[in-house]
PASEBA-1860 file (N, C-alpha, C; in nm, 3 decimals):
! residues 98
1> MLKKTIAA> 0.119/-1.356/-4.429/-0.008/-1.286/-4.438/-0.072/-1.269/-4.299 ~ -0.061/-1.375/-4.218/-0.119/-1.371/-4.085/-0.049/-1.266/-3.998 ~ 0.084/-1.254/-4.012/0.158/-1.155/-3.935/0.117/-1.014/-3.973 ~ 0.094/-0.991/-4.102/0.050/-0.858/-4.148/-0.088/-0.825/-4.095 ~ -0.176/-0.923/-4.093/-0.311/-0.902/-4.042/-0.308/-0.870/-3.893 ~ -0.228/-0.945/-3.819/-0.217/-0.921/-3.675/-0.157/-0.783/-3.649 ~ -0.054/-0.747/-3.728/0.007/-0.615/-3.712/-0.091/-0.505/-3.744 ~ -0.171/-0.521/-3.849/-0.270/-0.420/-3.886/-0.378/-0.407/-3.780
9> LSLLSILA> -0.425/-0.519/-3.727/-0.527/-0.515/-3.622/-0.472/-0.454/-3.494 ~ -0.347/-0.484/-3.463/-0.286/-0.423/-3.344/-0.273/-0.273/-3.360 ~ -0.231/-0.228/-3.478/-0.219/-0.086/-3.504/-0.355/-0.017/-3.497 ~ -0.456/-0.079/-3.553/-0.590/-0.021/-3.548/-0.643/-0.014/-3.404 ~ -0.618/-0.116/-3.326/-0.666/-0.114/-3.188/-0.592/-0.010/-3.105 ~ -0.463/0.010/-3.133/-0.388/0.114/-3.062/-0.441/0.251/-3.099 ~ -0.464/0.274/-3.228/-0.516/0.403/-3.272/-0.658/0.427/-3.220 ~ -0.738/0.322/-3.211/-0.874/0.337/-3.161/-0.875/0.367/-3.012
17> ACQNDENP> -0.773/0.319/-2.941/-0.767/0.341/-2.797/-0.722/0.483/-2.763 ~ -0.655/0.548/-2.855/-0.609/0.685/-2.830/-0.728/0.779/-2.828 ~ -0.721/0.878/-2.743/-0.830/0.974/-2.734/-0.774/1.113/-2.716 ~ -0.854/1.210/-2.740/-0.813/1.349/-2.727/-0.835/1.392/-2.582 ~ -0.727/1.436/-2.516/-0.737/1.475/-2.377/-0.749/1.626/-2.357 ~ -0.782/1.699/-2.462/-0.793/1.844/-2.449/-0.911/1.884/-2.362 ~ -1.020/1.812/-2.369/-1.139/1.839/-2.289/-1.164/1.722/-2.195 ~ -1.102/1.723/-2.078/-1.120/1.609/-1.987/-1.265/1.603/-1.939
25> SQPEPKPR> -1.314/1.480/-1.931/-1.452/1.460/-1.887/-1.463/1.457/-1.735 ~ -1.351/1.443/-1.665/-1.354/1.437/-1.520/-1.351/1.578/-1.462 ~ -1.425/1.600/-1.355/-1.424/1.733/-1.292/-1.291/1.760/-1.223 ~ -1.263/1.885/-1.200/-1.141/1.924/-1.132/-1.144/1.874/-0.988 ~ -1.029/1.829/-0.935/-1.028/1.781/-0.796/-1.049/1.896/-0.698 ~ -1.107/1.863/-0.584/-1.131/1.963/-0.481/-0.999/2.002/-0.416 ~ -0.988/2.124/-0.369/-0.864/2.163/-0.302/-0.846/2.085/-0.171 ~ -0.720/2.066/-0.135/-0.687/1.990/-0.015/-0.732/2.064/0.111
33> QDINLTRA> -0.785/1.989/0.205/-0.825/2.047/0.334/-0.744/1.979/0.444 ~ -0.686/2.058/0.531/-0.610/2.002/0.642/-0.704/1.940/0.744 ~ -0.656/1.833/0.808/-0.734/1.765/0.911/-0.675/1.803/1.045 ~ -0.756/1.856/1.132/-0.711/1.891/1.267/-0.721/1.769/1.357 ~ -0.608/1.727/1.412/-0.603/1.609/1.498/-0.608/1.652/1.644 ~ -0.669/1.566/1.723/-0.666/1.589/1.868/-0.528/1.554/1.921 ~ -0.503/1.587/2.044/-0.372/1.557/2.103/-0.347/1.405/2.105 ~ -0.450/1.327/2.138/-0.435/1.182/2.143/-0.407/1.125/2.004
41> EQEFMDKG> -0.476/1.177/1.904/-0.453/1.131/1.768/-0.312/1.167/1.721 ~ -0.267/1.286/1.755/-0.133/1.328/1.716/-0.026/1.243/1.785 ~ -0.046/1.211/1.914/0.048/1.125/1.984/0.051/0.985/1.924 ~ -0.066/0.935/1.886/-0.075/0.803/1.822/0.001/0.803/1.690 ~ -0.016/0.908/1.611/0.054/0.918/1.483/0.205/0.929/1.505 ~ 0.246/1.006/1.604/0.389/1.021/1.632/0.451/0.888/1.675 ~ 0.379/0.813/1.759/0.429/0.683/1.803/0.436/0.585/1.687 ~ 0.338/0.589/1.598/0.339/0.502/1.481/0.454/0.533/1.388
49> TDFAFRFF> 0.481/0.662/1.368/0.593/0.702/1.283/0.725/0.662/1.347 ~ 0.737/0.682/1.477/0.859/0.644/1.547/0.882/0.494/1.537 ~ 0.775/0.415/1.555/0.786/0.269/1.541/0.831/0.231/1.401 ~ 0.773/0.294/1.299/0.806/0.259/1.161/0.954/0.282/1.132 ~ 1.007/0.396/1.175/1.148/0.424/1.148/1.241/0.334/1.230 ~ 1.206/0.308/1.356/1.290/0.218/1.436/1.286/0.076/1.380 ~ 1.169/0.031/1.335/1.154/-0.103/1.277/1.237/-0.113/1.150 ~ 1.229/-0.014/1.064/1.304/-0.017/0.939/1.455/-0.015/0.966
57> DQVCSTEK> 1.499/0.067/1.062/1.642/0.069/1.097/1.688/-0.066/1.149 ~ 1.607/-0.130/1.232/1.642/-0.261/1.288/1.653/-0.365/1.178 ~ 1.558/-0.367/1.085/1.562/-0.466/0.977/1.682/-0.442/0.887 ~ 1.707/-0.317/0.853/1.820/-0.286/0.765/1.954/-0.316/0.831 ~ 1.963/-0.298/0.961/2.090/-0.324/1.029/2.118/-0.474/1.041 ~ 2.015/-0.558/1.040/2.035/-0.702/1.050/2.057/-0.766/0.914 ~ 2.025/-0.697/0.808/2.038/-0.753/0.673/2.161/-0.696/0.603 ~ 2.279/-0.737/0.646/2.403/-0.690/0.585/2.431/-0.761/0.454
65> EKPNVFVS> 2.397/-0.890/0.446/2.427/-0.968/0.326/2.338/-0.931/0.209 ~ 2.213/-0.900/0.236/2.116/-0.866/0.131/2.065/-0.725/0.158 ~ 2.129/-0.623/0.100/2.088/-0.486/0.134/1.954/-0.444/0.074 ~ 1.905/-0.515/-0.025/1.776/-0.480/-0.083/1.664/-0.548/-0.005 ~ 1.607/-0.476/0.087/1.504/-0.532/0.176/1.376/-0.455/0.153 ~ 1.266/-0.529/0.143/1.135/-0.467/0.130/1.053/-0.505/0.253 ~ 1.022/-0.408/0.334/0.942/-0.432/0.454/0.829/-0.331/0.459 ~ 0.726/-0.368/0.529/0.612/-0.279/0.546/0.593/-0.253/0.695
73> PLSASLCL> 0.635/-0.136/0.743/0.613/-0.105/0.885/0.465/-0.105/0.922 ~ 0.379/-0.068/0.829/0.236/-0.068/0.857/0.188/-0.210/0.883 ~ 0.232/-0.304/0.800/0.192/-0.444/0.821/0.243/-0.497/0.954 ~ 0.367/-0.463/0.987/0.422/-0.508/1.116/0.344/-0.447/1.231 ~ 0.310/-0.320/1.219/0.234/-0.254/1.324/0.096/-0.315/1.340 ~ 0.030/-0.342/1.228/-0.103/-0.404/1.235/-0.095/-0.544/1.295 ~ 0.007/-0.617/1.258/0.025/-0.752/1.312/0.045/-0.748/1.463 ~ 0.131/-0.659/1.507/0.155/-0.648/1.651/0.031/-0.602/1.726
81> SMITKGLL> -0.046/-0.513/1.666/-0.167/-0.467/1.734/-0.271/-0.578/1.743 ~ -0.279/-0.664/1.640/-0.372/-0.777/1.647/-0.330/-0.875/1.755 ~ -0.200/-0.895/1.767/-0.151/-0.987/1.870/-0.183/-0.933/2.008 ~ -0.160/-0.802/2.028/-0.187/-0.746/2.160/-0.335/-0.746/2.192 ~ -0.419/-0.740/2.095/-0.563/-0.743/2.120/-0.615/-0.884/2.140 ~ -0.530/-0.982/2.115/-0.571/-1.119/2.140/-0.644/-1.186/2.026 ~ -0.646/-1.124/1.909/-0.717/-1.185/1.798/-0.653/-1.315/1.753 ~ -0.523/-1.322/1.760/-0.454/-1.443/1.720/-0.488/-1.558/1.813
89> IIRLLRCR> -0.495/-1.532/1.942/-0.528/-1.637/2.038/-0.670/-1.686/2.017 ~ -0.762/-1.592/1.994/-0.901/-1.632/1.972/-0.913/-1.719/1.847 ~ -0.842/-1.683/1.740/-0.847/-1.763/1.618/-0.790/-1.903/1.641 ~ -0.679/-1.911/1.713/-0.622/-2.043/1.741/-0.716/-2.129/1.823 ~ -0.781/-2.070/1.921/-0.876/-2.146/2.001/-0.994/-2.192/1.919 ~ -1.042/-2.107/1.829/-1.154/-2.147/1.744/-1.114/-2.259/1.651 ~ -0.993/-2.253/1.597/-0.946/-2.360/1.506/-0.935/-2.493/1.579 ~ -0.892/-2.490/1.704/-0.878/-2.614/1.781/-1.014/-2.673/1.817
97> MY> -1.115/-2.587/1.831/-1.247/-2.637/1.868/-1.311/-2.713/1.750 ~ -1.280/-2.671/1.627/-1.345/-2.734/1.512/-1.259/-2.839/1.458
END
């Protein structure tokens, strides 16, 4: 009896969750607008893309035994930029002071 009640309640909740999508309540999305980049911004983007592909190639070439590798070039790039800015050193010094 309990199984039938749970099945009936599950079916009712599924049917109640269904809705008619013929008239969407959300407005239509705006058309895409291109962003004009300056020369410096374009060079920065090109260098970031180049780094991402070189980083991925390097990681994939070193992982022969495990070919399924998940890496994030963006995370690596952000990490390296934080190191070059000295944020890691400042954090270590603050931790040692306390």
